[in-house]
C-alpha positions as CSV (number, residue, x, y, z in Angstrom):
1,M,29.2,31.9,-38.7
2,L,32.6,29.5,-38.5
3,R,33.7,31.5,-35.4
4,C,30.1,30.3,-34.2
5,Y,30.1,27.0,-35.2
6,N,33.7,26.7,-33.5
7,M,32.5,28.1,-30.0
8,Y,29.6,26.2,-30.1
9,F,31.3,23.0,-29.9
10,I,33.6,24.1,-27.6
11,L,30.2,24.5,-25.5
12,I,29.6,20.6,-26.1
13,K,32.8,19.7,-25.3
14,R,32.8,21.0,-22.1
15,K,29.7,19.3,-21.1
16,F,31.1,16.0,-21.8
17,K,34.2,17.1,-19.6
18,S,32.4,18.3,-16.7
19,F,30.6,14.5,-17.2
20,K,33.8,13.4,-17.2
21,N,35.1,15.0,-14.5
22,T,32.1,13.9,-12.0
23,I,32.5,10.3,-12.6
24,S,36.5,10.4,-11.9
25,N,35.9,12.2,-8.7
26,F,33.6,9.6,-7.6
27,T,34.4,8.9,-3.8
28,L,34.0,4.8,-2.5
29,W,30.8,6.1,-1.3
30,Q,29.0,7.8,-4.0
31,F,29.8,4.9,-6.5
32,I,29.0,2.5,-4.0
33,K,25.5,4.8,-3.9
34,N,25.1,5.0,-8.1
35,S,25.8,1.5,-8.2
36,I,22.7,0.4,-6.2
37,F,20.8,3.0,-7.5
38,M,22.0,1.4,-11.1
39,F,21.2,-1.3,-10.2
40,A,17.1,-0.5,-8.8
41,G,16.7,1.1,-12.1
42,S,17.7,-1.9,-14.2
43,V,15.5,-4.2,-12.4
44,L,12.5,-1.8,-12.6
45,L,13.1,-1.4,-16.8
46,F,13.6,-5.1,-16.8
47,A,9.9,-5.7,-14.7
48,I,8.9,-2.8,-17.4
49,Y,9.9,-4.8,-20.0
50,I,8.4,-7.9,-18.7
51,A,5.2,-6.2,-18.3
52,F,5.3,-4.9,-21.9
53,Y,6.5,-8.1,-23.1
54,K,3.2,-10.1,-22.5
55,V,0.7,-7.2,-23.4
56,I,2.4,-6.9,-27.0
57,K,2.5,-11.1,-27.2
58,Y,-1.2,-10.8,-26.1
59,L,-2.5,-8.5,-28.7
60,N,0.2,-10.0,-31.1
61,N,-1.6,-13.1,-30.7
62,V,-5.1,-12.0,-31.7
63,E,-6.5,-13.5,-34.9
64,L,-6.8,-11.2,-38.0
65,I,-6.5,-8.1,-36.1
66,G,-3.1,-9.1,-33.8
67,N,-0.8,-6.6,-36.3
68,M,-3.1,-4.0,-36.1
69,L,-4.0,-4.1,-32.3
70,T,0.2,-3.9,-31.9
71,W,0.6,-0.7,-34.0
72,K,-2.2,1.1,-32.6
73,L,-1.0,0.6,-29.0
74,T,2.9,1.6,-30.8
75,S,0.8,5.2,-32.0
76,I,-0.7,5.6,-28.8
77,I,2.5,5.3,-26.7
78,F,4.3,7.4,-29.0
79,L,1.3,9.8,-29.1
80,M,1.5,9.9,-25.0
81,S,5.5,10.4,-25.1
82,F,5.4,13.2,-27.6
83,S,2.7,15.3,-25.2
84,M,4.3,14.6,-22.2
85,I,7.8,15.3,-23.6
86,I,6.1,18.8,-24.6
87,V,4.6,19.8,-21.7
88,S,7.7,18.4,-19.6
89,S,9.9,20.9,-22.3
90,I,7.4,23.7,-21.5
91,I,8.5,23.6,-17.3
92,I,12.0,22.9,-18.4
93,S,13.0,25.5,-20.6
94,M,12.4,28.1,-18.7
95,T,14.5,27.2,-16.1
96,T,17.3,25.8,-18.5
97,L,17.1,29.0,-21.2
98,Y,16.8,31.7,-18.6
99,Y,18.0,30.5,-14.7
100,S,20.9,28.2,-15.5
101,F,23.7,28.9,-12.7
102,D,26.4,29.2,-16.0
103,L,24.4,31.9,-17.9
104,K,25.3,34.7,-16.5
105,F,29.1,33.8,-16.8
106,L,28.4,33.1,-20.6
107,F,26.5,36.4,-21.2
108,S,30.3,37.7,-19.9
109,M,31.8,36.1,-22.6
110,P,32.6,37.5,-26.1
111,I,29.9,34.2,-27.3
112,D,27.2,35.2,-29.2
113,A,23.6,34.5,-27.9
114,K,22.6,32.9,-30.5
115,T,25.1,30.2,-29.6
116,I,24.4,30.3,-26.0
117,F,20.8,29.3,-26.8
118,M,21.7,26.7,-28.8
119,D,23.5,25.4,-26.5
120,K,21.0,25.9,-23.7
121,V,18.0,23.9,-26.2
122,I,20.0,20.6,-25.8
123,D,20.1,20.6,-22.2
124,T,16.2,21.2,-22.8
125,V,16.0,18.3,-25.1
126,F,17.8,16.3,-23.1
127,Y,16.4,16.9,-19.8
128,S,12.9,17.0,-20.7
129,S,13.0,13.5,-22.8
130,W,15.5,11.1,-21.3
131,T,13.3,9.6,-18.3
132,L,10.6,8.8,-21.0
133,M,13.0,7.5,-23.8
134,V,14.7,5.2,-21.5
135,I,10.7,3.7,-20.7
136,L,10.1,3.6,-24.0
137,M,13.1,1.6,-24.5
138,P,12.1,-1.8,-23.1
139,Y,8.5,-1.7,-25.4
140,I,11.0,-0.9,-28.2
141,I,12.8,-4.2,-27.1
142,A,9.7,-6.7,-27.1
143,L,8.5,-5.6,-29.8
144,I,11.2,-6.3,-31.7
145,Q,11.7,-9.8,-30.0
146,I,7.9,-10.8,-30.2
147,K,7.9,-9.6,-34.3
148,K,11.7,-11.2,-34.9
149,L,12.0,-6.9,-36.4
150,G,16.1,-7.2,-36.2
151,F,18.4,-4.8,-35.3
152,M,18.6,-2.8,-38.0
153,F,14.5,-1.8,-37.0
154,F,16.5,-0.5,-33.5
155,V,18.7,1.7,-35.4
156,S,16.4,3.0,-36.9
157,Y,14.2,3.9,-34.6
158,F,17.1,5.6,-32.8
159,I,17.8,7.1,-35.5
160,L,14.5,9.0,-35.7
161,L,14.1,9.2,-32.1
162,I,16.2,12.2,-32.0
163,P,14.5,14.7,-34.5
164,F,11.0,13.3,-32.8
165,I,12.3,14.3,-29.1
166,A,13.8,17.4,-31.0
167,L,10.0,18.6,-32.5
168,A,8.3,17.8,-29.4
169,C,10.6,20.0,-27.3
170,V,10.6,22.8,-29.7
171,F,6.8,23.6,-29.0
172,G,8.2,24.5,-24.9
173,I,11.2,25.5,-26.1
174,L,9.1,28.2,-28.5
175,F,6.1,29.1,-25.9
176,S,9.5,30.1,-23.5
177,L,10.9,32.4,-26.3
178,L,8.1,34.1,-26.9
179,L,6.6,34.5,-23.8
180,M,9.8,35.7,-22.0
181,R,10.1,38.1,-24.9
182,F,6.5,39.9,-24.6
183,F,6.5,39.5,-20.4
184,P,10.2,39.9,-19.4
185,S,10.2,39.0,-15.6
186,S,11.4,36.7,-12.9
187,R,7.2,36.1,-12.2
188,T,6.9,34.4,-15.7
189,R,8.8,31.4,-14.5
190,D,6.1,30.8,-12.0
191,I,3.5,31.1,-14.4
192,T,5.1,28.8,-16.7
193,W,5.4,26.2,-13.5
194,L,1.6,26.1,-13.0
195,L,0.7,25.9,-16.3
196,G,3.1,23.5,-16.9
197,S,1.6,21.3,-14.1
198,L,-2.2,22.0,-14.9
199,S,-1.3,21.0,-18.5
200,I,0.5,17.6,-17.3
201,S,-2.8,17.0,-15.1
202,L,-5.1,17.9,-18.2
203,V,-3.0,15.2,-20.5
204,Y,-2.9,12.6,-18.0
205,I,-6.9,12.9,-16.9
206,A,-7.9,13.0,-20.7
207,F,-5.8,9.9,-21.2
208,R,-7.5,8.0,-18.7
209,F,-10.9,9.3,-19.4
210,S,-10.8,7.7,-22.8
211,K,-10.8,4.6,-21.2
212,P,-7.7,2.8,-23.3
213,E,-8.9,-0.5,-22.4
214,K,-11.1,-0.6,-25.3
215,L,-7.7,-1.5,-27.4
216,I,-7.9,-4.9,-25.4
217,R,-11.3,-5.5,-25.3
218,P,-13.5,-6.0,-28.3
219,D,-16.3,-6.7,-26.6
220,T,-17.0,-3.6,-25.1
221,L,-17.8,-2.3,-28.7
222,Q,-21.5,-3.3,-30.2
223,I,-20.1,-3.7,-33.9
224,V,-17.1,-4.9,-34.8
225,A,-16.8,-3.1,-37.8
226,Q,-16.2,0.4,-34.8
227,Y,-13.6,-1.5,-33.2
228,I,-12.1,-2.3,-37.1
229,N,-12.2,1.2,-38.2
230,Y,-10.7,2.5,-34.3
231,L,-7.6,0.1,-35.2
232,Q,-7.0,1.5,-38.8
233,A,-7.7,5.0,-38.4
234,P,-4.2,7.1,-37.6
235,T,-4.0,8.4,-34.4
236,A,-3.4,12.3,-34.8
237,S,-1.9,11.9,-38.2
238,Y,-0.3,15.6,-38.5
239,L,1.7,15.0,-35.4
240,P,5.2,13.5,-35.5
241,S,4.1,10.7,-33.4
242,W,2.1,9.5,-36.2
243,W,4.9,9.9,-38.6
244,L,7.4,8.1,-36.5
245,T,4.6,4.8,-36.5
246,K,4.5,5.1,-39.9
247,A,8.1,5.1,-40.3
248,M,8.7,2.4,-38.2
249,L,5.2,-0.1,-39.7
250,S,7.3,1.0,-43.0
251,F,10.4,-0.3,-41.9
252,S,9.0,-3.4,-40.6
253,S,7.3,-4.6,-43.3
254,N,9.8,-3.5,-46.3
255,D,8.3,-0.7,-47.3
256,F,11.2,1.5,-47.3
257,S,9.6,4.3,-49.7
258,S,7.6,4.5,-47.4
259,F,9.7,4.5,-44.5
260,L,11.8,7.0,-46.3
261,K,9.0,9.0,-46.9
262,Y,8.4,9.7,-43.3
263,S,11.3,9.5,-42.4
264,G,12.4,12.5,-44.6
265,L,9.3,14.2,-43.2
266,I,10.9,14.2,-39.5
267,L,14.1,15.3,-40.5
268,F,13.0,18.1,-42.8
269,V,10.6,19.5,-40.2
270,C,12.8,19.8,-37.7
271,V,15.7,21.4,-39.7
272,I,13.3,23.9,-40.5
273,V,11.9,24.5,-37.3
274,Y,15.3,24.4,-35.4
275,L,16.6,27.7,-38.1
276,A,13.7,29.1,-37.4
277,I,14.3,29.6,-33.3
278,Y,17.6,29.9,-34.4
279,Y,17.3,33.3,-36.1
280,L,14.5,34.2,-33.8
281,S,17.2,34.0,-30.7
282,G,19.3,36.2,-32.2
283,D,17.0,39.4,-31.0
284,M,14.6,37.8,-28.5
285,Y,17.1,35.8,-26.8
286,P,19.1,38.6,-24.7
287,L,16.0,40.6,-24.4
288,G,14.2,37.7,-22.4
289,F,17.3,36.9,-20.4
290,N,17.5,40.8,-19.2
291,G,14.0,40.9,-18.0
292,A,14.6,36.8,-15.8
293,Q,16.7,39.1,-13.9
294,N,14.5,41.6,-12.6
295,T,12.6,40.7,-9.6
296,P,8.9,42.5,-8.7
297,R,8.8,44.3,-6.3
298,F,7.6,43.3,-2.5
299,K,4.3,44.1,-1.4
300,S,3.2,43.1,2.2
301,K,0.7,43.8,4.6
302,R,0.9,44.4,8.2
303,N,-2.4,42.4,9.1
304,R,-2.1,39.8,12.3
305,T,-1.8,36.7,11.2
306,F,-3.6,33.4,12.8
307,E,-0.2,32.4,14.0
308,S,0.4,35.4,16.0
309,I,-2.9,35.8,17.2
310,M,-2.4,32.2,19.0
311,S,1.4,32.7,20.3
312,D,0.0,35.9,22.4
313,K,-2.7,33.4,23.6
314,F,-0.6,30.7,24.4
315,Q,2.8,32.2,25.4
316,F,4.0,28.6,26.2
317,L,3.3,27.6,22.1
318,K,4.9,30.8,20.7
319,P,8.0,28.8,19.2
320,F,5.5,26.4,17.7
321,F,3.1,29.0,16.3
322,L,6.1,31.4,14.6
323,L,7.6,28.4,13.6
324,F,4.6,27.2,11.7
325,S,4.1,30.4,10.1
326,K,7.5,30.5,8.5
327,E,6.3,26.9,7.4
328,R,3.2,28.8,5.6
329,K,4.8,31.2,4.3
330,N,7.7,29.4,2.5
331,F,4.8,27.3,1.0
332,Q,2.7,30.1,0.0
333,R,6.1,31.7,-1.8
334,D,7.0,29.0,-3.6
335,V,5.2,27.7,-6.5
336,R,6.7,24.1,-6.7
337,Y,4.3,23.1,-4.2
338,W,0.8,24.3,-6.1
339,S,2.6,22.7,-9.3
340,Q,2.3,20.0,-7.3
341,I,-0.7,19.9,-5.6
342,I,-2.2,20.4,-9.0
343,L,-0.7,16.8,-9.8
344,I,-1.9,15.6,-7.0
345,I,-5.2,16.4,-7.7
346,A,-5.5,15.3,-10.9
347,L,-4.0,11.7,-10.0
348,I,-6.7,11.8,-7.0
349,F,-10.1,12.5,-9.9
350,V,-8.2,9.7,-12.0
351,Y,-7.9,7.2,-9.4
352,L,-11.3,7.6,-8.0
353,F,-12.3,7.3,-11.7
354,S,-10.8,4.4,-12.0
355,V,-12.2,3.1,-8.7
356,R,-15.7,3.6,-10.0
357,N,-14.8,1.4,-13.4
358,L,-14.0,-1.5,-11.5
359,P,-16.2,-4.4,-12.8
360,L,-17.0,-5.1,-9.2
361,D,-20.7,-7.3,-8.9
362,T,-20.2,-9.3,-5.7
363,P,-20.6,-7.6,-2.4
364,D,-17.3,-10.3,-1.3
365,M,-15.3,-8.8,-4.1
366,K,-16.2,-5.0,-3.3
367,S,-14.7,-5.8,0.9
368,F,-12.0,-7.7,-0.7
369,V,-11.3,-4.6,-2.8
370,S,-11.7,-2.3,-0.2
371,F,-9.1,-4.0,2.0
372,L,-6.8,-4.1,-0.6
373,N,-6.9,-0.4,-1.5
374,I,-5.5,0.4,2.2
375,G,-2.0,-0.9,0.3
376,I,-3.2,1.1,-2.7
377,V,-3.6,4.4,-0.4
378,G,-0.7,4.0,1.5
379,F,1.6,4.0,-1.6
380,V,0.0,7.3,-2.3
381,I,0.7,8.8,0.7
382,S,3.8,7.5,1.3
383,A,4.7,9.1,-2.5
384,I,3.3,12.6,-1.1
385,A,5.1,12.2,1.8
386,L,8.5,11.8,0.5
387,R,7.5,15.0,-1.5
388,F,6.4,17.2,1.0
389,L,7.7,15.8,4.3
390,F,11.0,14.2,3.7
391,P,12.7,17.3,2.2
392,S,11.2,19.7,5.2
393,I,13.9,19.9,7.0
394,S,16.8,20.1,4.1
395,L,15.3,22.9,2.4
396,E,15.8,25.2,5.1
397,G,19.4,24.9,3.2
398,K,22.4,26.7,4.8
399,S,19.9,29.1,6.8
400,F,19.5,25.9,9.2
401,W,21.9,27.4,11.4
402,I,19.6,30.2,12.2
403,L,16.9,28.0,13.5
404,K,20.1,25.9,15.9
405,S,21.5,29.1,16.7
406,A,18.2,30.9,17.7
407,P,16.5,29.8,21.6
408,L,14.3,27.1,20.5
409,K,14.4,23.1,20.8
410,I,14.6,21.0,17.9
411,E,11.4,19.4,19.4
412,D,9.5,22.4,18.0
413,I,10.9,23.1,14.5
414,I,9.5,19.1,13.9
415,Y,6.4,19.4,15.4
416,S,5.5,22.5,13.3
417,K,6.7,20.7,10.0
418,L,4.5,17.8,11.1
419,A,1.3,20.1,12.3
420,F,1.9,22.1,8.6
421,Y,2.7,19.2,6.0
422,G,1.6,15.8,8.5
423,L,-1.8,17.3,9.4
424,P,-3.0,17.6,5.4
425,V,-1.3,14.4,4.2
426,V,-3.6,12.1,7.1
427,L,-6.8,14.4,6.1
428,L,-6.4,13.9,2.2
429,C,-6.1,9.7,3.4
430,F,-9.0,9.7,5.1
431,L,-11.1,11.7,2.4
432,L,-9.4,9.0,-0.1
433,I,-10.2,6.1,1.5
434,S,-13.8,7.0,2.4
435,L,-14.7,8.1,-1.1
436,S,-13.3,4.8,-2.6
437,N,-15.1,2.7,0.0
438,Y,-18.4,5.2,-0.7
439,L,-17.6,4.4,-4.4
440,L,-16.9,0.5,-4.3
441,G,-20.0,0.1,-2.1
442,A,-17.9,-1.9,0.2
443,D,-19.5,-2.9,3.4
444,A,-19.7,-0.6,5.9
445,F,-17.8,-2.9,9.0
446,I,-14.8,-3.3,6.4
447,S,-15.0,0.6,5.3
448,A,-15.0,1.3,9.2
449,I,-11.6,-0.4,9.2
450,S,-10.0,0.3,6.3
451,V,-11.1,4.1,7.0
452,F,-9.1,3.5,10.8
453,S,-6.3,1.6,9.7
454,A,-5.7,4.4,6.6
455,T,-5.8,7.0,9.3
456,I,-3.3,5.9,11.9
457,M,-1.0,4.7,8.7
458,S,-0.7,8.0,7.2
459,F,0.3,9.5,10.2
460,A,3.0,6.9,11.1
461,I,4.0,7.6,7.4
462,S,4.1,11.0,8.3
463,V,6.3,11.0,11.6
464,M,8.5,8.6,9.2
465,A,8.8,11.4,6.5
466,I,9.7,13.8,9.1
467,G,12.6,11.6,10.9
468,F,13.8,10.5,7.9
469,G,14.5,13.4,6.2
470,G,16.0,14.7,10.0
471,I,18.2,11.6,9.8
472,F,19.6,11.9,6.8
473,P,19.5,15.8,5.8
474,D,21.7,17.3,2.8
475,F,21.5,21.3,3.0
476,K,24.0,21.9,0.2
477,V,21.0,20.7,-2.6
478,E,19.0,23.1,-4.1
479,N,17.2,20.4,-6.4
480,I,14.4,19.1,-4.4
481,H,14.5,16.3,-6.8
482,K,17.7,15.1,-5.4
483,I,16.5,15.5,-1.9
484,E,13.7,12.9,-3.3
485,S,16.1,10.3,-5.0
486,S,19.1,10.2,-2.4
487,Y,19.6,7.0,-0.1
488,G,17.9,8.8,2.3
489,G,14.6,8.7,0.2
490,F,14.9,5.6,-1.1
491,I,15.1,4.2,2.7
492,F,12.2,5.8,3.7
493,M,10.1,4.8,0.8
494,A,11.2,1.2,1.7
495,S,10.7,1.3,5.4
496,S,7.2,2.6,4.7
497,M,6.4,-0.5,2.1
498,G,7.6,-2.4,4.8
C-alpha cells in the first residue's frame, strides 16, 4: 500500500514538472501569444464580474426578499454548474481514462492499475471543471463584495469547491468505468461523445424552457405567496449543489453548526464515493483499457457514390468531386462532428424559443429587433464557421503532403471544403433569419432585407474562415479545440465581427 502511495505521488510530481518545463521552454512568440490571450481572458472575466455585480446588487436591494433572491440565484448557479460538470466529465473521462497518449507507457511499467486510474481521475476532474470554476469566480467575488462577507468566506468556498467538483465528476468517471467494463470497445467512446452532447443539449434546453427570468420578475406570478414559496424551496436538496449553497449561506449568517453539518456531508460523501471507485477500479479498469485498444472491423460497400457518378459525367470537375467525397467520408466517420451538430440544433431551438418569447408590442419594435437580429445571427454563424470551416485545412494533418504531391490544384482543395462546409452554413443562416422574422412578425420589407443581407454575410464569413484557416494552418495539432483557440482563430473571429 505504501509503495502505491509513493508511486502515486511520483505521478503527481511529473505533472508539475511537465507544466514547469512547458513554461520554461516558451519561445518569445509563445510568451507574447499566451500573454495576449491571458489579457483577453482577464478582460472577459472582468466583464463577467461587472455583469454579476449589477445583477446581485439589483436582487439584493429588493425590499424584504432581497436576501432570498440572492441565495436562490446562487443555488441555481451551483446546480447548473454541477449539471454541466457531470456532462463534461462523461465526455472527458472516456478520453483521459482510456485513450490518453501516455497510458500504454504507464501500463508497461510496474505500476498498480488503481494508481494509474487515480492519476487519470485527477486529470478528469481538472479538465472537466476548470473552465466553469474560473467563470464562477467573478460571481463569488461579486457576492462577497455586495454582502461584505470577508476573505474567510472565499477560503471556505474554495475548500468546499474541491469535493464539490469531485462529486460532480464521479458520475462521469463511474459511467465510463462501468460502460467500458461491460462494453469494452473503441466504438463505445463514439457513443459516449453523442450521449454527452445530447445531455448538454437537454440540460441547456431544460434550463431555458424553465424561464429563469421569473427570478427577477415576481409580477409574472399571480400570487405573491407562490413567489415566496418558490424562493424558499430547496433547489434539488438531495444534490451536493444544495449542500454547498446551505454551507455558504450558513457561513454568511454565522451559523457555524449548520456550516459544519453541510461541509461534513460534502466531504464524507466525497471520501466514501472515491474509496468505492478506487477499489472497483482494481478489476474493472484493466479490462476496460484492454477492450478500448480493439478496433471494429471495417465494413465497406461497393455502391457507387453520387460524387463518382458526377465526376464521370463532368470530367473537368473530377478533382473537385473526388475531394468533396473525401470531405463527406471524413465527416461521416468523425463522431465529434455529429456531437457538435446536436449542440447546434439545441442552440437553434433555444434561440428561436427566446425570439418567440420577446415582449414586443409595436410593429416598429419588431422591425428594429429584426434588424438587430442580423448581427446576432452573424455572430452565431461566425462561431459555427470557426468550429467547422476554419480547422478544415489544419485537420488534414500530416497527410496534407499527399494532397500537395497529387496532381491537384490548391483551388480544388479550397473549393471542395467551401462547398461541403460553406453551403450548409449559408442554408442554416437563411433558415435561422427567416424563422426569426416569422416568429417576430416583422415587416415584409425589413424581413427581405435582413434575409438577403444575412445570406450574403454568411457566405462571406465562410470564405473568410477557409481563407484564414489556410493562412494560419497547424498540421501538428490533433485537438481541434486548440486550432480554434489559436491566434489564427482569434484573428478570424475579430475580423468576422468587424
